[in-house]
N, C-alpha and C positions, 0 to 999 in steps of 0.2 A: 675782777678787778675793782677796784674800791669806789668806782665813780659810779658803779650802778648801783651799788647800797647804800649811796648819798642821794640817789634821788628823789625828788621831791614827793613824787606819786609813791607806795609799795608795789614791784611788781613781777613777775617773776621770771623764776633766774635764766637768765640767756644763754649759758653755756649750754644746755642740751643741742639747743640749736646751732648756736659756733659748732661743737664734735660734731651733730648728722651735716652741716655745710663741709667740714674739712674732709667728712669721711666718703662723703657723696663724690666733691674733687675729685679726691684719692684715686675713685675708681675709674673717675674720668678722665682723670692725667693717665692712668695705665695705659689705656688701649689710646690718646689721643697723639701721639707721635710717631705710632706704629702705625696709625688708620691708609696714610695715603700709600706706606710701601704693601700692609697687608693686604689691599683689596687690587691695588695696583700687580701684585704679584699674581695674584689668584681672576688675572684673565681683563679688569676693569680697565679700559681704555685710560690714557694719559691726560686728556682730553674730557673725559668725566669727573674726575678728582674734582674740579671746581665746579658740576651741575652737583656734585652731592655734598657738598660743605654748602654750599647755596641754595638746597632744599632745606637742609638742617635749619640755617637759618631764617628759610622762608617761614615750615613751619613754625616755628618758635614766635618768630612776628607774628603770625597769622595766632595764634596761642596765645602769647601774649596778651594783650587788644582783648579779649578775650576770657583770660584765666583771671589777670586781674581782678578784674570790677569783681569779680567772679566770689575773690578772695574777703570782698568786703563785706559782701551778701551771707556767705555760707564760713566763715572765719578761712586763719590762712593754716591750720592743721591740715585740714580735710586736702588742700592742695597742697601739700608739703609732699604728703601720704602717696598722693594719685599721680607728682612728680617722682619721686625715687620709683615708685613700679614701676612707670612707664620706663625711665634710664636704666633698670638692671634688666628690664623686656629686651629691647631696644640691643643691650651689650651681648645679651647673653645667646641672642638667635644669631650674631657671628660667626657660633661658632659649624654651624648647621653646612654640612656641602650646598650648600645650593648656585646658581649661576649669581653674575655679579648685577646686574639690574636691580637683585633681594635685594643687595645692601642701601640699594636707595629708601628702599622704605625702612629697613632699619633704625637707616639714621633719621630718619624722620620720624619714627617713635621718641627719639633720646632727644631728639630737638623739642616735639611735645613733650617731656622731660619737664626741660630746659624752661620751659612756656610757664608751666605750674610750679614749679619749687622757685627760683629763683624774684617772681614780684611780690608773692607771698612771704619770701622769707626777709626781704632787706625790708617791708611792710612793715612785718613783726618788728625788727630793731626798731623805729619808728614808736610802734607799740608797748616797746617795753622803755625807754628811754626819752629822759624829755629833752628838750632841743640842744640848751645850751652845752648838753655830755656829747652830743649824738655823731660831732665828726668821728671822735675818738670810742663812741662805736664803732661807728662805717669802717673805718681802721682797722677793728678789731675783727669787724665781719670780714673783712676782704684778704685780711691778715690769716685766717682760719684757712678762708678758701685757696692762698697763696702752701701755706703749709702743707695743705691736699695736694697742691697741683705742682709741688717740689719734693714729694713723697710719691707721691702715682709715677711720674714717669722714671721716677728710680726703679721702683717695685717690677715696671712696665719692659725696661730692659736687663734686670735681673733674670724675668721670667722667660726669657727670649734664649738663655744659656742651655735651657732644655732640649733645643734646638727645634722648639714649634713656635712660630707667630701664632697660632693658635690659644695659645699660654696665659698671657696676658688678660685677653677678651673674660677666660673663666676667673681670674683677680679679679678682673674689675666688678663681676657682675656682682661678686660677693663680696668686697667691699659696698655696693650700691644698698644687700640685704642687711647687710651691717648700721645705714646713713636708716634703713627703715624700722629698726627694731630701736634706734634709738631715739627716730623721730617719736613712733610709738609711745614707748616707755615713758619719753624727757620733755617733748616739749608741750607746753601747753596753751593753745592754739586763744583762748581764750584769756588777756589777759586784765588781771583782776580793776585796777583800775580805768579798764574800759570797754565792756561788754558792748558796743558800739555795732557788731554786726548781727546782735537779735533782734533790734529795734531798727535795723537798718531800712526797713522797707516804712518806717511810718515817720521819716526823717525827709523832709524837700531832697531833692538830689542838688548837690552842689555843680556850682559851674568853675571846670578847669579856668584855671588861669590864665590864657597864653600869653599872658605880654607880659609876663616873667619867667617861664616858662620854654620859652621856644629857642631860644641859645644854647641853653644845657642839652634841647634837644638836637641843635647844632653839631653839638660838640661831640657828644654823644655817637652821634651818628657817624661824623669820619673818625673818631677814634676807635671805636670799637670796630670800623669797618677794618683796621685793622687784623684784628683776630679774625676775619672771613679769612683777609691774605695770606695767613701765616699760615691756617688752616692749609691749605691746599700747597702753600710755596715752599714755607719753613726745613722740612724732611725733604723733601725735593734737595732743595737748595745746597743743605748743606753737607748728602751725599754725593752733590756735582761738587764740590768739592775739598772730599776726600774722607769724610764722616762714615764710620758707618750704623747698624744700631744704636748698640751702648752709646755711643757718644751723640748719637741723638735724641737719644733719649737722655743723657744725663746734661746736654743742653737745655733742657726744658727746667730740668732742679735748678740750674745754677742764674738760670732765669731769677728762679719763684725765690731764692733764699735771699740777695740782695732784696728785692720788695719787702719782703717781709719782714724786714730788720729795718728798713726806714719808713714802714707803712705806720709807724706808733708815734713818730715824730711829726709825720705829717699830719698827724688826727691830729696830734694838740694840738696842732698851727691853723686844721679846718672846724674848731670851735669856735673859730672871730669866725662872723661873717663877712667882715670887711678883707681877711685871709684870702679868703676862697677864691674868686674868682681870677686874682695873681696867682695863687696855684696850677688852677685850670687851664689858664691859657700856657703859660710860664711852663708848665708840663710837657702841653700839650706838641707847643714849639719845637720845645728838647726831645720830644720823642718823635717827631720827624724827621729832624735832622738826622736824629741814629741810624731811620731805617737808612734814608741816603748813603750812610756813610756803610752799610752789609756790602752796597754795589761797588767798595773796594777794595773789599777785603778777598782775599784767596787763600785762605788759613781756620781750619778749624776755628783755634784756642783761640782767634785777634777777631769771629765772628761770634762767639760764647762772650769774649770779655767784652766787646759794645752790647752786647743784652744786658750782662747785667747794669750795664749804667740805664739801658733803655730802664729797665727795673725800676730803677732811684725817679726817674725822670715818670713812670707809671702811678710809681706809691704817692708821689705828688698830687696827680689828679681825683680819685679812686672817692677817697672819704670827704672830698671837698667840693666834688659833683655829686653826690649821692644827700652830706648834706643841704647840701644846695638847694637838689630837686625836693626834698623833703620841708624843705622851707615855705615851699608854696601849698605845702598840702595842710588838711584841716585832718579827722580820725578819721570822718568818713570818705575821705577822700583818698587815702593812700592809696591803697589796693587800683584804683583805679590808674592814677598816678604814673603808682611804679610801675604799671602796665605797658600804659604810654611812653614814659623812658627805656625803659629795658624793651620796648620794640622800635624804636627808633635807634638803638645801637645794633639790635640782631637785623635789621632792616638794610643798616651800613654794611651790615657781615654781609648778608646776603649779596649788594653789591657789587660789593668787593671780591667776594669768594668767584662769583660769576666773572667776571671781569678780571682776575687771576688765573682762571681753567682759561679763559682764550689764549691771555696772555704767555702762559707758562711753558708754552712749545720756542715763543722766542726767548727766555732764558727768565730764570726765577726775579735778578735781577730789572726784569721790565717790569715786571707782577709790584715788587718796589717801590720803583719811581713813580707809578700810577698808585700806588696805596699812598706815598704823601701827598702829592699831588689834590688826592682826595678829601688826604685830611687838613692842610693847609687851608683848599677851599672853603669849608664846613668852619672851619676855625675865625676865620676871612667874617663869613656871614653874622657870625656869632658875635664880634668883635663891634660890627655896623650894626648888626639888630640890637643891642643893648647900648650902642651910642643913639642911634636914632630915638629910642625909648626911654631913655635912662635907669633900666632896671639892672642896677647890680656891677655899673660900668666900675669899671679898674679906682681902685683908691677912694670909689663911697662905699657907705653900708650900704648894702643890697636894698633893692625895695619891690619886693617879689611879688606879693600875695599874704594871704591869712598865714598865722600862725594857727 
């Protein structure tokens, strides 16, 4: 898009990163809707599903705290490569005929892959793009992720037409390998305008501006916690109301499409710092309301329609939240702050996945109510924090930290 070429500083092309992100997300999306069914059909107890999702989130949480700062020192590209390799390996190993307990290890490898990839990729966007265009840049990044997420479940659903639930894992591994090739060939890990990590050790370590960051960590904890809830509950919920594997996979695709479409508008709005809190809080509250509405639905297509509305709400949050978080960072702290930010969301996913696994025997609706309660609690904490500190409060220009 033209706004990249108009950047104040010449920068490498962002497109290889976007394409690689889309492909790796396609590989992840190929297996995600079917993973709970796959492992449960192969002997994993229902109560273990929550533990498996929680373990993925826990490993990703710990990894992001370590690997996010490491991308400031070593560069983004090595972390992108390592993350993609681990994701491919974790997916491929599910094809082995092993006891269900090994699935926990394989999922952990995927979690470490995400921990290496996500902070580096998001920090690299900030390296490439000036602050006044960063909302649209993050909207484009999340749109490419969602494009992969739209295509992946559809591919996974079609792959089950072979009659083997293992086929999507083979396809997902191939997509991860394709993403690895795209990164190695196309992604420049060192932006020409800022070769900061070559001299990182000679730069005094800057303090994290917690005053401006804490509220967004609260939001990300509660909001991304819903992802952990869905990893455990959504496929089981859809099967309980009458969906088969193909429709379950399709439901993830039909969620991603409206997210993708509305993301561009949300990204333009997120370029305005004064609008970001409105987009974040408004999207989070709408998101929670829709999750509660799932508990009233007993028809697959009604739930899919609600998920399309939820996608619109989520599209409001993503670019505004990422742009707001990068607004507190300097060039030498972007990886560290992205690691903290991503780990807050992953910790939320861990907590909600663990809680959902415990509650799932009582019905998926119970997990949805719990997820909404956690989201609203942390939205309220963020609101109170910003009101108490005067940071980025609704209707005011943010005062978050250094540019």
